[in-house]
N, CA and C of each residue as an Amber inpcrd file, in Angstrom:
protein
   195
  -0.5840000 -96.4580000 -97.7350000  -1.5920000 -95.8800000 -96.8520000
  -1.7830000 -96.8160000 -95.6510000  -1.8510000 -96.2630000 -94.4320000
  -1.9910000 -97.1290000 -93.2500000  -3.3840000 -97.7410000 -93.1540000
  -3.4720000 -98.7990000 -92.3540000  -4.7660000 -99.4430000 -92.1380000
  -5.7140000 -98.4980000 -91.4240000  -7.0180000 -98.6090000 -91.7290000
  -8.0170000 -97.8210000 -91.0030000  -8.2870000 -98.4820000 -89.6630000
  -8.4500000 -97.6620000 -88.6520000  -8.7540000 -98.2110000 -87.3320000
 -10.2410000 -98.5030000 -87.2280000 -10.5800000 -99.5360000 -86.4380000
 -11.9800000 -99.8210000 -86.1360000 -12.4880000 -98.7730000 -85.1640000
 -13.7000000 -98.2870000 -85.3740000 -14.2880000 -97.3300000 -84.4460000
 -14.5170000 -98.0180000 -83.1020000 -14.0730000 -97.4050000 -82.0210000
 -14.1850000 -98.0260000 -80.7010000 -15.6370000 -98.2180000 -80.2910000
 -16.5120000 -97.2950000 -80.6840000 -17.9200000 -97.4280000 -80.3110000
 -18.5490000 -98.6330000 -80.9990000 -18.1930000 -98.8780000 -82.2640000
 -18.7240000-100.0330000 -82.9920000 -18.1620000-101.3220000 -82.4270000
 -16.9020000-101.2950000 -82.0120000 -16.2560000-102.4760000 -81.4580000
 -16.9680000-102.9480000 -80.1880000 -17.4920000-101.9860000 -79.4160000
 -18.1560000-102.3260000 -78.1620000 -19.6050000-102.7630000 -78.3600000
 -20.2530000-102.3120000 -79.4400000 -21.6850000-102.5580000 -79.6130000
 -22.0240000-103.7510000 -80.4860000 -21.1340000-104.1460000 -81.3810000
 -21.4660000-105.1590000 -82.3730000 -20.4670000-106.3020000 -82.3570000
 -20.9300000-107.4770000 -82.7990000 -20.0630000-108.6540000 -82.9630000
 -20.3470000-109.2530000 -84.3370000 -19.3770000-109.9750000 -84.8770000
 -19.5640000-110.6540000 -86.1510000 -19.9240000-112.1080000 -85.9120000
 -20.8250000-112.6560000 -86.7280000 -21.1050000-114.0850000 -86.7060000
 -20.0930000-114.7840000 -87.6030000 -20.0840000-116.1080000 -87.5620000
 -19.1390000-116.8720000 -88.3800000 -19.3990000-116.6600000 -89.8690000
 -20.6610000-116.4080000 -90.2420000 -20.9810000-116.1990000 -91.6570000
 -20.8050000-114.7480000 -92.0850000 -20.3750000-113.8680000 -91.1610000
 -20.0780000-112.4890000 -91.5270000 -21.2050000-111.5090000 -91.2720000
 -22.3290000-111.9710000 -90.7050000 -23.4120000-111.0480000 -90.3740000
 -23.0660000-110.3170000 -89.0780000 -23.7580000-109.2100000 -88.8250000
 -23.4660000-108.4020000 -87.6370000 -24.5490000-108.6390000 -86.5870000
 -24.1070000-109.0140000 -85.3770000 -25.0180000-109.2000000 -84.2530000
 -25.0330000-107.9270000 -83.4290000 -26.2120000-107.6130000 -82.8710000
 -26.3290000-106.4260000 -82.0210000 -27.3000000-106.7310000 -80.8870000
 -27.2500000-105.9200000 -79.8530000 -28.1730000-106.0650000 -78.7500000
 -29.5800000-105.6960000 -79.1790000 -30.5570000-106.3250000 -78.5660000
 -31.9530000-106.0720000 -78.9210000 -32.3940000-104.7060000 -78.3960000
 -33.0710000-103.9340000 -79.2200000 -33.5180000-102.5960000 -78.8290000
 -34.7860000-102.6580000 -77.9870000 -35.0590000-101.5820000 -77.2660000
 -36.3190000-101.4330000 -76.5560000 -36.3430000-102.0290000 -75.1650000
 -35.1740000-102.1950000 -74.5180000 -35.1590000-102.8250000 -73.2010000
 -34.4540000-101.9830000 -72.1420000 -34.3550000-100.6890000 -72.3620000
 -33.6550000 -99.8390000 -71.3970000 -34.5640000 -99.3590000 -70.2730000
 -35.7780000 -98.9960000 -70.6150000 -36.6990000 -98.4860000 -69.5940000
 -38.1160000 -98.6900000 -70.1010000 -39.1070000 -98.4410000 -69.2270000
 -40.5080000 -98.5790000 -69.6260000 -40.9560000-100.0240000 -69.7320000
 -40.4350000-100.8820000 -68.8530000 -40.7530000-102.3100000 -68.9430000
 -42.2140000-102.6130000 -68.5880000 -42.8330000-101.7390000 -67.7880000
 -44.2070000-102.0430000 -67.3570000 -45.1880000-102.0490000 -68.5220000
 -44.9480000-101.2050000 -69.4990000 -45.8820000-101.1490000 -70.6400000
 -45.5970000-102.2320000 -71.6830000 -44.4560000-102.9090000 -71.5980000
 -44.1260000-103.9640000 -72.5510000 -44.7840000-105.2790000 -72.1210000
 -45.1700000-106.0750000 -73.0920000 -45.7860000-107.3610000 -72.7640000
 -44.7010000-108.3720000 -72.4060000 -45.0840000-109.4050000 -71.6740000
 -44.1340000-110.4630000 -71.3250000 -43.6040000-111.1430000 -72.5790000
 -44.4650000-111.2740000 -73.5870000 -44.0460000-111.8950000 -74.8390000
 -42.9460000-111.0740000 -75.5100000 -43.1140000-109.7530000 -75.5130000
 -42.0920000-108.8870000 -76.1060000 -40.7740000-109.0360000 -75.3690000
 -40.8300000-109.0200000 -74.0370000 -39.6010000-109.0730000 -73.2450000
 -38.8710000-110.3950000 -73.4170000 -39.6150000-111.4930000 -73.4810000
 -38.9400000-112.7790000 -73.6360000 -38.3770000-112.9280000 -75.0400000
 -39.0510000-112.3690000 -76.0380000 -38.5260000-112.4250000 -77.4030000
 -37.3300000-111.5040000 -77.5930000 -37.2130000-110.4760000 -76.7500000
 -36.1590000-109.4810000 -76.9240000 -34.9100000-109.7990000 -76.1110000
 -34.7960000-110.9990000 -75.5760000 -33.5870000-111.3620000 -74.8280000
 -32.4150000-111.5790000 -75.7740000 -31.2260000-111.3530000 -75.2660000
 -30.0260000-111.7010000 -76.0130000 -29.7470000-110.7740000 -77.1810000
 -29.1600000-111.3350000 -78.2250000 -28.7200000-110.5630000 -79.3780000
 -29.6430000-110.8370000 -80.5680000 -29.5630000-109.9770000 -81.5690000
 -30.3200000-110.1590000 -82.7970000 -29.4040000-109.8550000 -83.9830000
 -29.7740000-110.3140000 -85.1540000 -28.9970000-110.0640000 -86.3690000
 -29.4490000-108.7300000 -86.9750000 -28.4930000-107.8990000 -87.3400000
 -28.8000000-106.5940000 -87.9000000 -29.3330000-106.7350000 -89.3280000
 -30.2830000-105.8870000 -89.6750000 -30.8400000-105.8770000 -91.0230000
 -29.7430000-105.5100000 -92.0230000 -29.7360000-106.1600000 -93.2000000
 -28.6410000-105.9290000 -94.1640000 -28.4350000-104.4700000 -94.5690000
 -29.5140000-103.6820000 -94.6610000 -29.3360000-102.2850000 -95.0590000
 -28.6300000-101.4840000 -93.9670000 -28.8840000-101.8210000 -92.6880000
 -28.1700000-101.1630000 -91.5970000 -26.7500000-101.7000000 -91.4890000
 -26.5870000-102.9950000 -91.7310000 -25.2720000-103.6210000 -91.6150000
 -24.2980000-103.0180000 -92.6270000 -24.7960000-102.6290000 -93.7870000
 -23.9400000-102.0230000 -94.7990000 -23.3560000-100.7100000 -94.2720000
 -24.1770000 -99.9470000 -93.5600000 -23.7260000 -98.6690000 -93.0130000
 -22.7180000 -98.8760000 -91.8780000 -22.9930000 -99.8700000 -91.0160000
 -22.1350000-100.1120000 -89.8590000 -20.8090000-100.7390000 -90.2810000
 -20.8330000-101.5770000 -91.3070000 -19.6220000-102.2910000 -91.6810000
 -18.5310000-101.3420000 -92.1710000 -18.8900000-100.1390000 -92.5930000
 -17.8790000 -99.1660000 -93.0030000 -16.9580000 -98.8120000 -91.8390000
 -17.4970000 -98.8100000 -90.6010000 -16.7060000 -98.5060000 -89.4170000
 -16.1410000 -99.7530000 -88.7670000 -16.7630000-100.8880000 -89.0310000
 -16.5350000-102.0520000 -88.1890000 -15.6240000-103.0900000 -88.8170000
 -15.6250000-103.2180000 -90.1100000 -14.9570000-104.3600000 -90.7420000
 -13.5230000-104.0730000 -91.1550000 -12.8560000-103.2060000 -90.4340000
 -11.4570000-102.9150000 -90.7290000 -10.5360000-103.6620000 -89.7680000
 -11.0140000-104.7200000 -89.1490000 -10.2500000-105.4140000 -88.1120000
  -9.0910000-106.1610000 -88.7320000
């Protein structure tokens, strides 16, 4: 049986850490910045680690590299 291909959408949205966890972009920063607090915006910079229950679902598409 041939290897499964990685989903292109997952390849663009997620990265793996050295320990095997999945990193993703922080949610809630596309629009509506005026109603968000400065504390929220500064905490939401960069990437975040995906919750294990979500990572289990994503890894089905992502970990075939």
